[in-house]
N, C-alpha and C positions, 0 to 999 in steps of 0.2 A: 503494500500500499504505500503510495507517495503522500509525503506529508506537506501541507500547506500551512504558513505562518499567518493567521488571519489576523489582518490590520488594516486601516483604513488605507485606501488606494489600491490594493491587492485586487486580482481577479480569480476568481473561481468558479468554474463552469461557465463562462462567460457573463458571470455577475461581478460587478465591482462592489467591493467593501466601502461603504460611506461612513458608518459611524457604529460604534459598539453602543448596545442598548441595555443588554441586563445578561447577568450570570445565575443561572439555578443549579440545583443539586445535580440534574442530569443533561443540561445543554445550555448553550449560549446564543443569543440571538445578535443579530446583526442587521442594521439599515442597509439595505443593496439597491442596485440599480442595474437596468440593462436598456440600451438605447431602443432597442424594437417594442418594449413592454412600457406604456405609459399608465403606471398603477404604482403608489407606494407597496414597497414590497421588504420582507423579512426573511431573512435566512436563518435557519434554526440548526444547529450544527451540535451533536452531540459530546458530550466530556467524555473523553477516554483518556485516561490517565493511570498511572500505577496505583493499584487499589480501589479502583473505582467498581462499584455494584455492576455486577454483568447485566442486572434488569435494565441499566440504561440503553444498554446496546438493542437489548430486546424490546423495550418500550419504544425506541426510535424507530426499530423494523416495522413495528405495529402500526404507528403513525405514518410511515411512509406507503404503507399499504392501504391504510383506511382514507387518509384525506383525500388523496387523488378520484375516491368513488363517490364524496360528497359533494352537493350542490345547495345553492340556494343562499338566503341572506344571513342565515343563523350559523354559517361556518365561513372561516376566511377562504377566498379563493384560492384553489392550488395551482402553484405555478410550474415548480421543476422539482426533480430529486436528484441527488447527488449518489453515484455507486459505491458501495462500501470498498471496492479495490483501490478506489481513488480516493476521493475525499466526500464522506456521507454527509448531506446535507438534505434539507428540506425548505424549499422558497415558498411562501406564500403571501396574500395580501397581508399588508400592513393596516389594522385596525386601529387607527393615531387616537386612543381614547384609554383613560385609566380603568383599571377593573374595579370590581367591588372591594377590592383589598382596602382602599383608604377610608372607605365607610366605616370600617370597625373601630375608628377613633371616635365615632359619634353615635353610638349605639347605647339606649335602643332608639329605635325609628318609629315615628308614627305608624300607627297598624295600617292604616289606609295606603299608605306608601309602601310598606313590606307586601301587602296583598298586592297591590298593583305589579311590583317587582317580580313576586313569585308568579304571576300571571303570564307575564312575558318570558320568564324561564322556563316554565311550564309548555309554554307553546314551541318554543325552540326545542324542547327535549321530544316533544311531539314529532316535530318534523325529522328529528334526528332516529326516532325511532322507526319512522316510517321509510328512512334509508336503510333499514337493518343494522342500526348501531346502537349499542348501550354505551352511554359515556362512562360510566363507573367510577369518575374522578372529579363530580361536579362538588366546588367550592367557591368563594368569592373570587379567587385569583384567576379563576378560568372562566370567568363571565364579564365580558366586553360589550359594549354599545356602539352601536352604528350613530351617526348623525343623525338620523332619523328617529332613534330611540330603540330599534330593533336590539335585540340580545345576539351577542355572537359568543359561542361556545367554543373554545379552544383546547388544545392539549390532549390528543389521543392517543397516548402512549399507553394508557391502562384500559383502552375500549375493548369492547367485545363486537365482532361485527360476525352476523350469523353465516354469512358465505364465505368466511375467511378462515384460516387455522388460528386457534388462539393460543399464540407462543407462551403469552404470560401464564395460563392456566398449565401448558403442556411442561412448563421447564421448571417452575417455580412451585414449592410446597406451600410456604407461606402466603396468607392473603395480601396482595399489593393494593394500596390505597390511602387516602388522608383520613386518620385515624376518627376525627370527629364526625366525619360523614359518612361513614362506611355503613351500610346496610347489614343486618344480622347475616341475612343469606351469603353475603359477600366474605364476612366473617369465617364462615363455614365452608368457604371456596367454591360457591355457586357464582359463576359469572355470565350465565344466559337468562337472567331475569330483568326485563326491563323496569320493570317497577322498583329496583332497586335505586334508579335514578330519582323516583318520588322520595325513598327515604331520605336520601341527601338534602332533597330541596326542602324537605320538611326540617330538617335540621336546621339548614340556612335559614328559613323564615324564624323559626323559633329563635334562633339567636340573635337575630336582627330586630325583634320584637321585644325580646328581654334583656339582652346583652348577655346573656348566659347560655353555654353551650349544654344541650339537654344532656349528652353523655361524658362531658368533660373532653378532656384529651389524652386518653390513656395511650401508653407505649409498649403496651406488653399484651401478647395475645388473651392472657386470661382476663385484662380489663376490658379487651374490646367484645369479650363473649358476655360481658355482664350486660349489656343491652339486651340479650336474646330473653332474660329473665326479669331484669330489673326495668319498671316503667320509669319515666322522666317526672320530673315535678310538674305538674300542668302548669303551662305558662301564664294562665290567667292568676295564678299564687304570686308570681313573680312581679306581674304587670297589670293592675285591676283595669287598666285602660283597654285591653284585649276584649273584644267584642267575643259572646260564645261561639258566634258562626265562625271566628277565626281559629279560637280554640279547636273545634270540631274539625275543621280540614288538617290543621297541622298535626294532631293526634291520630287523625286517621292516616297520614303519610308515614307516621311514625309505628304503625303497626308492625308486630313482628312477624307476622305472617304476610308475605305478600298479597295473597288474595283478599285481604281485609282493607289494602289500600284501593286508590281509585282504579279502574279497569284500565283507564289509558291515561295519559298526560293531558290529553285534550279534555277530559272530564274534570280533571282538577283545574286547570286554567278555566273552564266554565265556572264552577263554583267561585272561584276567587275572584271572575269579574263580576258574579251575578248572587252577591251574599243573601239576598233575600230567597234565594232557591235552595239554600243550603238545609238538608234536612239534619235537624239538630238529634243528638244522640245522647246516652249518657257521658260520652268523652266532654260534650259541651258545657257540663255541669260539674265536672272535677273541679277539685281546688287541693287534693292532696293524693300522694302517691299511693298506690294501693299498700295495705299493711305488711308489714315484713313476714309475717305467715305467710300470706296468701303468695307474695313473691318468691319466699323461698320454696313452697309447694311447684310454683311454676317452673323454677331450676331444674327440678326432677321430673318434669313432665313433659315429655316428647311430643306431646301434642301441640305444645307451646311454640316449639321450634319452627321455622320456616320449612314449608312444604317445598319439596323439590319439583318444581314443575317441570313440563316438558321442554326441552331445549328448543330454541328458535330454529336451531339448524338440524333438521331429521336427518341422522345417519341411516342408510337402508342396509339391509342384510349384503347387499350385491355391491356394495362399497366399502370393502375392507380397508383398515388401516394396516399399511404394509411399512415396517421400521427396517430402514438399510442403516446398519451400524459399520461405518466406513474408517479403517484405520488410515490416517494419512503420514505414517512413519514412512522414512526411506525403505526400511525393511519390508515393507507389504505394498511397495509400489507395484510391483507384478500383478497383483490382485485387482487393482482398481478397473482394469479393462474388463475382466472377468465379472467382477461382481456388477460392473454397468449394464452388461449384456443381459445377466441374468435378471436385473431388475426390469429391462426392457421387455423380456419374454413374461414376466410375471404381469406387467401393465398391459402390455397386448392381451393377455386371457382375460383380463379384470379393467377394462376402461374408465371405470367408474370409482378405481379404487384412489385412495389416499397415499402419497409417499412422505414418508418422515427420514429426512437424512440426518444421521448423527453421528457425532463425534465425541470422543471422551479425552478431555484434558487431562491426563494422568497428573495428580498431585502427589508429593511427598510425605511419608507418615508423620516425619519427625522434622525435617529442614524445612525452613520459610522460602516459600515459592514466590516468584516475583511475576507479575501480570503483564511485564513488557519483554521482548526478545531483545537479541543483541544489537537491532537496528532501532530499538526503542519504540517498536510499534506494539500492539495490544496483541497477544497471544490468541486470545478469544477472537478477536475480531480477524486476525488472520485465518485461523481456523475455518471460521464461518465463509470468508471469501473462497479459500478451496474447496469446501462442501459444493458449494455454489457452481465453481469451475466444473467438477466433476459431473454435476447434474445437467451443465448445458446441453449437451448433445440429446437427452432424454426429450427436451423440448415440450415440456409439462405446461400448463397454463397457471398463471397465480391462482391460489386457492387448491391446487391439487397436489402442490409440493412446499414443504416447508423444511427449515434447517434448523440444526440444533448442536450446541455446543456446551456439554456439561462439565463440571470441574468436578473431580471425583478421586479418592485414594484407589478405590476398587472398581476399575472400568466393568468387569462382569457384573458387579451389583449394581451399578448404575445404571445399565443396559437393562436389568433384569425388572429394576426398579420403574424406569422408565414405561417399558412395555407393561407392567400391570396397571400402573396408575393412568394410563393412556389408552387402556383398552385395545392394544395391538392385536392384531390377527394373524400377521407373518412377521418373522425376523428372517431378513438376508444378511449375511456376514460372510467377512471373509477368515481363512484360517492360514497362518503362517506356515513355510517350510517346517520339518521336523528340525529341532535342535535338543541340544543337552539342556537349555535352560527350560524349554518348554518339557520334556521329559521330567524335570525335576519339580517344577512348580504346577505343571499342569496348564492348559491353554484356555484363554478366554472364551472362545468359540466352543470349547467341550464343557465348560461351567454352565453358559447360557443355554446350550442345547440339552442339558441335563436338568435344568430347571426351571426352563421358560414355561410361561402358562398357555403358550400358542405353538404354532407348526413353526419350526427353525429350518432354513437351509443353508448349509454350511457351503461356501464355494471355496477351492483351491484355485492356485495357479497351475498351469500345465507343467510348469518346471518343477512344481511341490509335488507332482504327482507320480506314482509307482511304487 
């Protein structure tokens, strides 16, 4: 991967860097221009340095896949992407307006203003859901406004698209999101529920109307899970100016079970715009949390947990998930062609199959590993580029192939764990030539074949056979 030093005056992919805008935990933002495009533009570049979280790379891949598929006033216009093999970037329309974040300094806001704001955000969410996307990271910093007042939702690194591979779900065990706004089902690892965005909006409206976060800002999984069984203090107990109808809406959004929230974000927006039409229930009259005994019983009642709804994207039995475990070391180079031929044969017999290309970046058990190679580039990123180069000749469309680099001490265990977690139907992998080391320690392919929960095909290079 060639490296670009980003600074004003340099050119990347035909775009001139004009000004540094912002640096976040996972990316930097730059104002850019191009002679043939008459529109304010931002270039988003992932932060890839020593010790960075691999989720930064995976999340950036997700945004590169999702943003080009989105249209309309509620998303920034997509312009271009940069390839990981040269310089990864994402260029989009620059919405030159502040987010909701500065408004946190003046909370609580008047209820009428919060309800109007909620209606605009709910409308934007409905538009997003209509385009097969669940945002999953709705928070004040990801809400911008156009000059006409329309809400623009940004940052799709944690989003789920029901027609694309969900790399975040496939590669990471812990839930990713922003702690105060995560829905209970997200905490439990469910990423395909569109009403998760309603929960986040409910948290935002509660916070803006009371000045208090309903579930605090927990930083551990145990604290996140508390929202599954412990209801928040009713907002009217914190701000008597909140009318019953608005509390009804907020607490309905914050229901643990998604089926008890609004059926759609559009219906939520309707209630926020027509408070006289809101049907009041016991939620509207609550002034205290449920008694501790009631909450404690709920903690051990599985019925109180979120229902696992059907995935937006239905996987048919005729479309299996095929995992190709690819060894990118020099010793296994002769296997790459044979493995590619076998993968092609499998895909020819099952044209609707989904192919997951996986490489394990082996970690030391004791010694400290570095995330950069001798040239100063990310090992994780280099492996990702190599996987994509390996698969180029298969010519699979986006959505039918994905690429994964896992970091693990035990490669066989990592492959097996991935296969079990992601419902893999068939594993393809290579076996190196016989060697004294293999005889003493055993082989990764042998261990996977012995323990895999699915069919395993082991490919050997012709030079290894006999």
